[in-house]
Each structure stands twice: as C-alpha cells, then as structure tokens.
C-alpha positions in Angstrom: 32.4 -24.1 0.3 32.0 -21.2 2.7 35.3 -19.9 4.1 35.9 -19.8 7.8 35.7 -16.0 7.8 32.5 -16.0 5.9 31.0 -18.6 8.3 32.0 -16.4 11.2 30.2 -13.4 9.7 27.1 -15.4 8.9 27.0 -16.6 12.5 27.4 -13.0 13.8 24.6 -11.9 11.4 22.3 -14.6 12.7 23.2 -13.9 16.3 22.5 -10.2 15.8 19.1 -10.9 14.2 16.2 -9.7 16.5 14.1 -12.9 15.9 15.0 -16.6 16.0 16.3 -19.2 13.4 16.3 -22.8 14.6 17.4 -25.9 12.7 15.8 -29.2 13.9 16.1 -32.9 13.0 13.1 -35.0 11.9 13.0 -36.1 15.5 12.6 -32.4 16.6 16.1 -32.3 18.1 17.6 -28.8 17.8 20.7 -29.0 15.6 21.5 -25.2 15.6 19.9 -22.0 16.9 20.7 -18.3 16.4 19.1 -14.9 17.0 18.7 -12.6 20.0 15.5 -14.3 21.1 17.5 -17.5 21.4 20.1 -15.7 23.5 17.4 -14.4 25.8 16.6 -18.0 26.8 20.1 -18.1 28.4 20.4 -21.9 27.8 22.1 -24.0 25.2 19.3 -25.4 23.0 21.5 -27.7 20.8 20.7 -31.4 21.3 17.4 -30.7 23.1 13.8 -31.2 21.8 12.4 -28.0 20.5 8.9 -28.4 21.8 10.1 -29.1 25.3 12.6 -26.2 25.5 10.6 -23.6 23.7 7.0 -24.4 24.3 7.3 -26.6 27.4 5.2 -29.2 25.6 5.8 -33.0 25.8 4.8 -33.4 22.1 5.2 -31.2 19.1 2.9 -28.1 19.1 -0.5 -28.3 17.4 0.2 -25.5 15.0 3.9 -26.1 14.4 4.9 -25.4 10.8 7.8 -27.9 11.1 5.4 -30.8 11.6 3.7 -30.1 8.3 7.0 -29.6 6.5 8.1 -33.1 7.6 4.8 -34.5 6.3 4.6 -32.6 2.9 8.3 -31.8 2.2 7.2 -28.3 1.3 7.7 -24.8 2.9 4.8 -24.0 5.3 3.6 -20.6 6.5 1.4 -20.3 9.6 -0.5 -17.0 9.7 -3.3 -18.3 12.0 -3.3 -20.3 15.2 0.1 -19.3 16.4 -0.2 -17.1 19.4 2.7 -15.5 21.3 1.9 -15.7 25.0 4.8 -13.4 25.6 6.6 -10.9 23.3 9.9 -12.9 23.7 8.4 -16.3 23.1 9.6 -18.1 20.0 6.9 -19.5 17.7 7.3 -21.6 14.6 5.6 -19.5 11.9 7.6 -20.3 8.8 9.5 -23.5 8.1 11.2 -25.1 5.1 13.0 -28.4 4.5 16.7 -29.2 4.0 17.1 -32.2 1.8 19.8 -34.9 1.5 18.9 -36.4 -1.8 15.2 -37.3 -1.5 15.4 -37.5 2.3 14.5 -34.6 4.7 17.7 -34.1 6.6 16.5 -31.2 8.7 13.9 -28.4 9.0 14.6 -24.7 9.4 12.1 -23.0 11.6 11.6 -19.2 11.9 9.4 -17.1 14.0 9.2 -14.4 11.3 7.3 -14.5 8.0 9.6 -14.1 5.0 6.8 -14.8 2.4 4.6 -12.4 4.2 7.2 -9.7 3.7 7.4 -10.6 0.1 3.6 -10.5 -0.1 3.6 -7.0 1.5 6.1 -5.9 -1.1 3.9 -7.3 -3.9 0.9 -5.7 -2.4 2.7 -2.4 -2.1 3.7 -2.6 -5.8 0.1 -3.3 -6.8 -1.1 -0.3 -4.8 1.6 1.9 -6.4 0.6 0.7 -9.8 -3.0 1.4 -9.0 -2.2 4.9 -7.8 -0.1 5.5 -10.9 -3.0 4.4 -13.1 -5.4 6.6 -11.2 -3.1 9.6 -11.7 -2.3 8.9 -15.4 -5.9 8.2 -16.4 -7.5 11.1 -14.4 -9.9 13.3 -16.3 -8.1 16.5 -15.1 -4.5 17.3 -15.9 -2.1 16.2 -13.2 1.5 17.4 -13.1 4.2 16.8 -10.4 7.7 18.2 -10.4 10.7 18.1 -8.1 12.3 21.1 -6.4 14.4 21.8 -9.5 11.2 22.1 -11.6 11.8 18.8 -13.5 8.4 17.1 -14.3 8.1 13.4 -13.2 4.3 13.0 -13.4 2.5 14.2 -16.5 -0.7 12.4 -17.4 -2.6 12.1 -20.7 -5.1 14.9 -19.7 -2.1 17.2 -19.2 -0.9 16.3 -22.6 -4.3 17.2 -24.1 -4.6 20.5 -22.3 -1.0 21.8 -22.8 -0.2 20.1 -26.1 3.1 18.4 -25.0 3.7 14.7 -25.6 3.9 12.8 -22.3 7.5 11.6 -23.0 8.5 15.0 -24.2 7.2 16.6 -21.0 8.9 14.0 -18.8 12.2 14.5 -20.6 12.4 18.3 -21.1 9.6 20.3 -19.5 10.4 22.6 -16.7 7.2 23.2 -14.6 7.9 27.0 -14.5 7.6 27.1 -18.3 3.9 26.3 -18.3 3.1 29.6 -16.5 3.5 33.2 -17.6 6.7 34.8 -16.2 6.7 35.2 -12.4 3.5 33.2 -11.8 5.2 30.0 -10.7 7.0 31.9 -8.0 3.7 33.5 -6.9 2.1 30.1 -6.7 4.9 28.8 -4.5 4.6 31.8 -2.3 0.9 31.2 -1.8 1.4 27.5 -1.1 4.0 28.3 1.6 1.6 30.7 3.3 -1.6 29.8 5.1 -3.9 32.2 3.2 -4.9 29.9 0.3 -6.0 26.6 2.0 -3.4 25.9 4.6 0.3 25.5 4.6 1.5 23.6 1.6 -1.8 23.8 -0.2 -3.5 26.0 -2.8 -7.2 25.5 -3.5 -9.3 26.7 -6.4 -6.7 29.2 -7.8 -7.6 30.6 -11.2 -4.5 31.1 -13.4 -3.5 31.0 -17.0 -1.2 28.2 -18.2 0.8 28.5 -21.5 0.4 25.6 -24.0 3.2 24.3 -26.2 1.8 26.5 -29.0 1.8 29.6 -26.8 -1.9 29.6 -26.2 -3.0 31.0 -22.8 -5.2 28.4 -21.2 -7.4 29.4 -18.3 -7.3 26.7 -15.5 -8.5 26.1 -12.0 -5.5 24.9 -10.0 -5.4 22.7 -6.9 -1.8 22.3 -5.8 0.2 20.9 -2.9 3.8 20.7 -1.7 5.1 17.2 -1.0 7.2 17.0 2.2 9.7 14.5 3.5 9.6 15.4 7.2 9.9 19.2 7.2 11.8 19.3 3.9 10.0 20.2 0.6 10.8 17.6 -2.0 8.2 18.1 -4.8 5.0 19.8 -5.8 1.9 18.3 -7.4 -1.0 20.1 -9.1 -4.4 19.2 -10.5 -5.3 21.6 -13.4 -8.9 21.8 -14.6 -9.3 23.2 -18.1 -11.8 26.1 -17.9 -12.1 26.8 -21.7 -15.3 24.8 -22.2 -16.8 26.3 -19.0 -16.0 29.8 -20.1 -17.4 29.1 -23.5 -20.6 27.8 -22.0 -20.8 30.8 -19.8 -20.5 33.1 -22.8 -23.1 31.2 -24.7 -25.4 31.4 -21.7 -24.8 35.1 -21.3 -25.6 35.6 -25.0 -28.8 33.6 -24.7 -29.8 35.6 -21.6 -29.1 38.8 -23.5 -31.1 37.6 -26.4 -34.0 36.7 -24.2 -33.9 40.1 -22.6 -33.8 41.7 -26.0 -36.7 39.6 -27.2 -38.8 40.7 -24.2 -37.8 44.2 -24.9 -38.7 43.9 -28.6 -42.0 42.3 -27.6 -42.8 45.2 -25.3 -41.8 47.7 -27.9 -44.0 45.9 -30.4 -47.0 46.2 -28.1 -46.3 49.9 -27.6 -45.8 50.5 -31.3 -49.0 48.6 -32.1 -51.0 50.8 -29.7 -49.4 54.0 -31.0 -50.0 52.9 -34.6 -53.7 52.2 -34.1 -54.0 55.6 -32.3 -52.4 57.3 -35.3 -54.3 55.4 -38.0 -57.7 56.8 -37.0 -56.8 60.5 -37.3 -54.7 59.7 -40.4 -57.7 58.0 -42.0 -59.8 61.1 -41.2 -57.2 63.4 -42.7 -57.0 61.3 -45.9 -60.8 61.0 -46.3 -61.5 64.8 -45.9 -58.6 65.7 -48.1 -59.9 63.5 -50.9 -63.4 65.0 -50.4 -62.0 68.6 -50.7 -60.1 67.6 -53.9 -63.4 66.6 -55.5 -64.5 70.2 -55.3 -64.3 71.7 -58.8 -63.8 75.3 -57.9 -60.5 74.9 -56.2 -57.6 77.1 -57.2 -54.4 75.4 -58.3 -52.6 76.6 -55.2 -55.1 75.1 -52.9 -55.2 71.9 -54.9 -51.4 71.7 -54.7 -51.5 72.2 -50.9 -54.2 69.5 -50.6 -52.1 67.1 -52.7 -49.1 67.7 -50.4 -51.4 67.0 -47.3 -52.6 63.8 -48.9 -49.1 62.6 -49.9 -47.7 63.3 -46.4 -50.7 61.6 -44.8 -50.2 58.6 -47.0 -46.5 58.6 -46.1 -47.4 58.6 -42.4 -49.7 55.6 -43.0 -47.0 53.8 -44.8 -44.6 54.4 -41.9 -47.2 53.2 -39.4 -47.7 50.1 -41.5 -44.0 49.3 -41.7 -43.7 49.9 -37.9 -46.5 47.4 -37.3 -44.9 44.9 -39.6 -41.5 45.4 -37.9 -42.7 44.9 -34.4 -45.8 42.7 -34.7 -44.1 39.4 -33.9 -43.6 38.4 -30.2 -42.3 34.8 -30.4 -39.5 33.0 -32.2 -40.9 31.8 -35.5 -38.9 30.6 -38.5 -40.5 31.2 -41.9 -39.2 31.7 -45.4 -38.6 35.4 -45.9 -37.5 37.7 -48.6 -34.2 39.2 -47.5 -34.3 42.0 -50.0 -37.7 43.1 -48.8 -36.5 43.0 -45.2 -33.6 45.3 -46.2 -36.0 47.7 -47.9 -38.3 47.8 -45.0 -35.5 48.5 -42.5 -34.1 51.3 -44.7 -37.5 52.8 -45.1 -37.9 53.1 -41.4 -34.5 54.6 -40.6 -33.3 56.4 -43.7 -34.8 59.7 -42.5 -33.0 59.5 -39.2 -30.7 62.5 -38.7 -27.6 60.3 -38.7 -28.3 59.3 -42.3 -28.8 62.9 -43.7 -25.2 62.9 -45.1 -24.9 59.2 -45.7 -25.1 58.0 -49.3 -26.9 54.6 -49.3 -26.3 52.2 -52.2 -28.2 48.9 -52.6 -26.8 46.2 -54.8 -29.5 43.5 -54.3 -29.8 40.3 -56.3 -33.4 40.5 -57.7 -33.5 36.7 -58.1 -32.5 36.0 -54.5 -34.0 32.8 -53.0 -36.0 33.1 -49.8 -34.3 32.3 -46.5 -35.9 30.7 -43.4 -35.5 33.3 -40.6 -37.3 34.8 -37.7 -38.2 38.1 -39.2 -38.3 40.1 -36.0 -34.8 38.9 -35.1 -33.6 39.4 -38.6 -35.0 43.0 -38.7 -33.2 43.7 -35.4 -30.0 42.3 -36.9 -30.2 44.6 -39.9 -31.1 47.6 -37.8 -28.0 47.0 -35.5 -25.5 46.5 -38.3 -26.8 49.5 -40.4 -26.9 51.9 -37.4 -23.4 50.7 -36.4 -22.2 51.5 -39.9 -23.7 55.0 -39.8 -22.2 55.7 -36.4 -18.8 54.5 -37.6 -18.9 57.1 -40.4 -20.1 59.7 -37.9 -23.1 60.4 -40.2 -20.9 61.2 -43.3 -19.9 58.6 -45.9 -21.2 55.8 -48.0 -23.2 52.8 -46.9 -23.4 49.8 -49.3 -25.8 46.9 -48.9 -25.2 43.9 -51.1 -27.2 40.6 -51.4 -26.2 37.6 -53.5 -26.7 33.9 -53.9 -23.6 31.7 -53.5 -24.1 28.5 -55.5 -21.0 26.9 -54.1 -22.3 26.9 -50.5 -26.0 27.0 -51.3 -26.4 30.1 -49.1 -27.2 33.7 -49.5 -24.6 36.3 -48.7 -25.4 39.7 -47.3 -22.7 42.4 -46.9 -23.0 45.8 -45.1 -20.1 48.1 -45.8 -19.2 51.5 -44.6 -16.5 54.1 -45.3 -15.7 54.8 -41.7 -12.4 54.8 -39.8 -12.3 50.9 -39.5 -11.9 48.8 -36.4 -8.5 48.8 -34.6 -6.6 45.6 -34.7 -6.5 45.2 -30.9 -10.3 45.7 -30.7 -11.3 43.3 -33.5 -11.1 40.0 -31.5 -13.5 41.4 -28.9 -16.3 43.0 -31.0 -18.7 40.1 -30.6 -18.2 39.8 -26.8 -21.2 40.9 -24.6 -20.9 44.3 -23.0 -17.8 45.2 -25.0 -18.0 48.7 -26.4 -15.6 51.4 -27.5 -18.3 54.1 -27.2 -18.3 56.6 -24.4 -20.3 55.9 -21.2 -24.0 56.2 -21.8 -23.7 55.9 -25.6 -23.7 52.1 -25.9 -24.3 48.9 -24.0 -21.9 46.7 -25.9 -24.8 44.3 -26.8 -25.4 45.2 -30.4 -22.8 43.1 -32.2 -23.0 40.4 -29.5 -26.7 40.0 -30.2 -26.1 40.2 -34.0 -23.6 37.3 -33.6 -26.1 35.3 -31.6 -29.0 35.9 -34.1 -26.8 34.8 -37.0 -25.6 31.6 -35.1 -29.2 30.8 -34.1 -30.1 30.8 -37.8 -27.3 28.4 -38.7 -25.3 31.1 -40.4 -21.9 32.8 -40.1 -20.8 36.4 -39.7 -17.4 37.7 -40.6 -15.8 41.1 -40.5 -13.2 42.7 -42.8 -11.7 46.1 -41.8 -8.8 48.3 -42.6 -7.8 51.5 -40.7 -9.1 54.6 -42.5 -10.8 52.5 -45.2 -14.0 51.3 -43.5 -15.5 48.0 -42.4 -17.6 45.3 -44.1 -19.7 42.8 -42.2 -20.6 39.7 -44.2 -23.4 37.3 -43.3 -24.1 34.0 -44.9 -27.4 32.2 -44.2 -28.7 28.8 -45.3 -31.6 28.6 -47.7 -35.1 27.2 -47.7 -37.6 27.1 -50.6 -34.9 27.9 -53.1 -37.5 27.9 -55.9 -39.1 31.0 -54.3 -37.6 34.1 -55.8 -37.0 37.4 -54.0 -39.1 40.5 -54.7 -37.5 42.5 -57.5 -39.0 45.7 -56.1 -37.2 45.2 -52.8 -36.3 48.5 -51.2 -39.8 49.9 -51.7 -42.3 49.7 -48.9 -45.4 47.5 -49.3 
C-alpha cells in the first residue's frame, strides 16, 4: 500500500509533469487525469468521455492507442497518424492496460512516448559502441587524456606503436610521458593558439614520441582539445607512425643516388673507352718500333737496356689501359658469376700507384679456392674502390691495409674483409656512416655518398655489410655475399692483372 504522504507526492509529481497522463475506463470514461496540459483545459475531466472532452469527437478517435489496447490487451505506441492541431492539444500516443485478473479494468493513456525515449537511449548506446569500435580499431594510434593527463582512450594501434599494453596504459600512463620533456607543454600551447590549424586544433605536427622501451618514434600528430562549453575537459590525438615512411624515403634516396652513380659510371666508362682507344694506337706504335730496334744486332748494352725499359713501360701502360677498359666497360646492371679475388686484384692494380698509397703497406690474404659469386662487376668494382680509398684516407696515407677473402661453409657465403690501421670511427658517428650525404670530411672533400652507395650495392646483391672499429686501432668492413656456381673456383693468381 502507498502511504498518504507518498500518494500526495505522486499526485504533485503528475500535476507538475509538462505532458498529460489520463486513466480511462473500457467505456472511455475518464477516471483520473494529471499533468500541466490537463490543467490548461481548466475543466474537471473526471467522469467525462475522453474523446468528447479532448478531441471534440462523438466517437473514439481513429488513431487512438487506447482503442487498440482494449482490443489486444497489450501496450500500444502510435508514432504515425497522430497529429497535434495545437501545441497544447492532448493526443493518445502511448497506452497500456491495467488488469483486474484477466479483465481490463482501465487504460492509461499518455501523450508522450516512453518506449521512444527508451529506443533513443538504445540507439545512442549503439552509436556510442560504434564510435568506440571505430576509435579502438583505427589503423592510426588514437590516444585521449583528461586535463590531469590520465589516458582514457588508448587503441590497439597505439599499443603497437608505443609498446604499452592497452590495460596498462589506461591504468598508469600519463600522456605527458609519451613525449620528450617539455614537448607536451609546447603542444598544448600550440593548440591553444590559432597558428596551427585553429583554436583547439593542431594539424600535421611532426614530433617524436617515446615508446615504452625508450625508443624515439617519429609521428605525425593531429590533435584537438575537447571542450564542455568554454571549459577544456580533455585532449585527443591521432598519431601516425612515420618510421616506415622514413625508411622508404631513405631507400628511395639510396636508389636515386645509385641511379645517379650508375649514370655517372656509364659516362665515365664511355670517356675512359675513348681515351683508352686513343692511347692504344700510339702505344702500339711505340711497342712495335721498340721491338724492331731490339732486333738490331749492333746495339750497345746501354741502348738495349734503355729500349727494354721503354718496352716494359709501354706494356705497363697497355695493361693499365686494358684494366681501365675492363673496369668501366659495362653500362647496365648485369649479374654474372665473377671471381672476387680477380676483382680485388684488378682494383688494386688500378689504384696502388696513387699518391695516397705510397706509404701504405697492402697485404692480401685471399682464399685461392674461393667460389665465384654472382655480382654486377661494375658495381662490385665501385664498391671495392670506395672501401679501399676510404681505408687509405682513414690512415692519412700511412699504415697497413689488409684485404681478406674466405668461404664460410656455415652460411654458404663468401666473406670479404677490408681492414685499416687508422684512427677508427667515433662511437657517436658509427650509427650514421651508411646514411646518404653524411660525412665527417671537410667541405669540398667528400659528398657523404661513398658508404651509403656501398651499403646499397651490398644489399642489392643480397649481402650484408658490417663494421668493427676501435678508437686508435683502425676499422674493419666485413662483407658477406651469397654464392652461385659453387663448383667454379677462384683464380689462384688473383692480384695479378690479366
């Protein structure tokens, strides 16, 4: 039973309600009525027929929900066919029965839609769930935090980028801890200004985030401040991981540099071929006439010795021209089985008389039974030239250069090492030596492309290149390349020109 005071409060609550609640008998007689719309009629409705007093109809209305309730015994909602001719008119939109045993004792009629409100709430919940799924399953990292920095949205992509477990981030992560010191404050300052996309927004801002393991991760940030009226309540950011993009840019840059270098080498090859052919003709004449003079029988020993020197030097020039042609003759990328030892010998033959090698001791420890390797010989010659010249420059033209070749049965590859006794590579420089345009040489003395191109050439051949260095003790570059035609053995006379 409801107490008298409770009944009084219920009546006051109904009377204060902005819409109408009417209880009618099966004969459409009004048993009770409440609500401000009822009060506006300024008449006592109890005991009167609802359709006459409310709709001025002699019979129940065509779209009355109460009529159907009396027929079916079930709650009825009318969302169509009920038209309010005036904003204060009462319409029977929702009705439900009151039973006395199995008999309908009365019908409650309302001009507001309770199930519709429930449906709107369910629809809102569905939309919220959909929005949550969109955020959590987005391809980019999405993180939201309140004004205190506590994270309350952290999707799976954010977990993959930063390394935090989702639950761990939601429990313990402070949004400021994913940035280097001071950066979070700078981002908020930019969002509060209008210089970066409008007030409360930050668009396309490049920044480093800090992963759980301390790694600095480059990202492109789109962020917004969430407002409640004029009050800031939270921030949300979309973080696009740039690591793959930057890696692709570097690979593209290396490829472009390699193409430029290939064009340069092709042009150099054409020039070298032209010069070589121009030199071959006079060298051939010098050799021929020197041999003719040597056939004279009345030559003194002094003259004969001078002619032998002329012949030997002319032959040396012809050998140099021949090696130059062999080095530069190829103009397109072509993989063929090659003798690495012979390539080392050819490269050394071309450069060992360079002034920078005058005080450099060159030691070759080459495996005479080395299998052939499938390489592009022009690129491989260029690779050797770069590494050998780098070694000589590191020693400032004074020290020992050691070249070693060997077969590694465990990996099925050949290993080539180029060691110098220079000053070594500083620890802070070491991670950057293979980056394009990075150089420690003075302006005008280096482009920073040598080791970058060497790295690209080795990678293009399916190999690896590693470096070991110690301050004051020198540096060793070690290359490993996959084999082809393992039954073909290297030239045991490698190191001598053809």
